C-alpha positions, 0 to 999 in steps of 0.5 A, a space after each residue: 839946289 838941282 843936280 842938273 840944269 833944267 831942259 829948255 822949254 820945247 820949241 813949237 813950230 806952225 804946221 806950215 813951218 814944220 811942213 817946209 822942214 820936213 816935206 822939201 829936199 832942200 839944203 840949208 846954210 849951217 852957220 858954225 863960228 871959227 875958233 877965231 871968231 869969224 863964221 863958217 857957213 856950209 851947205 848941208 843936208 839936215 833932219 828936223 825932229 820937232 818931238 825932241 826939237 832937234 836939228 840933226 846934220 850928218 858930217 864926219 868928225 874931221 870937218 870944219 863944221 864938226 871941229 868949230 862945234 867941238 871948239 866952242 862947247 855950247 856955242 851957237 849956230 844957226 841952220 837956214 833953209 831957203 826956197 824962192 821967198 820962203 825961209 825958215 832959220 833954226 837957232 840953238 847950241 850944238 853938240 858932236 855926237 859919236 854914239 853909233 845909236 844917235 848916228 843910226 837914228 840920224 841916218 834914218 832920218 836922213 834916208 826918209 827925208 832924202 829918200 836915200 841913206 847918208 854918206 857913210 865915210 869913217 869918222 861919221 858923227 851927227 851935230 845934234 842941235 838943240 833948237 831954241 829959236 825959230 824964225 821965218 818968212 812965208 812958211 
C-alpha cells in the first residue's frame, strides 16, 4: 500500500492557451464556495505555472476567498479569464499557503506578469490551485 497519494497527471495546455494565460495582463473571476454552499466570485490577478500545473492568487488570510478555501480543504475552485470572445477556465483544488518562500515565488511570478509587485499587506498568503481541468473557447 502506498504511503502517499500519487500526484495527478500534469495538465497540458495548447500553446495558444498558454499564451493567453501568461502573455496578457487580464484579471480573472475566482470562484470559491462559501461554508453555506453559495458561490463567492471575486476579480483577481493570478499567475499560471504550466510546469507545476499551478495557478496562484495572492491575497490575505482574512479575505473571503482564503477563508472559503480554509473552510473546505480539498474543495474545488475555478479561475476564469475572459477577453472579448476568448476565455480560459482553470479548475482544481486550492490550498492557502503561508510559507514565506512560496509567497515570495508567487509575488515574483505576479510581478513578472503584471509588471509591478503585488500589494504586501499584513497576513499575505498565496492560494495555490492544483489545476486538473482546463476549459477554453477561442484560445
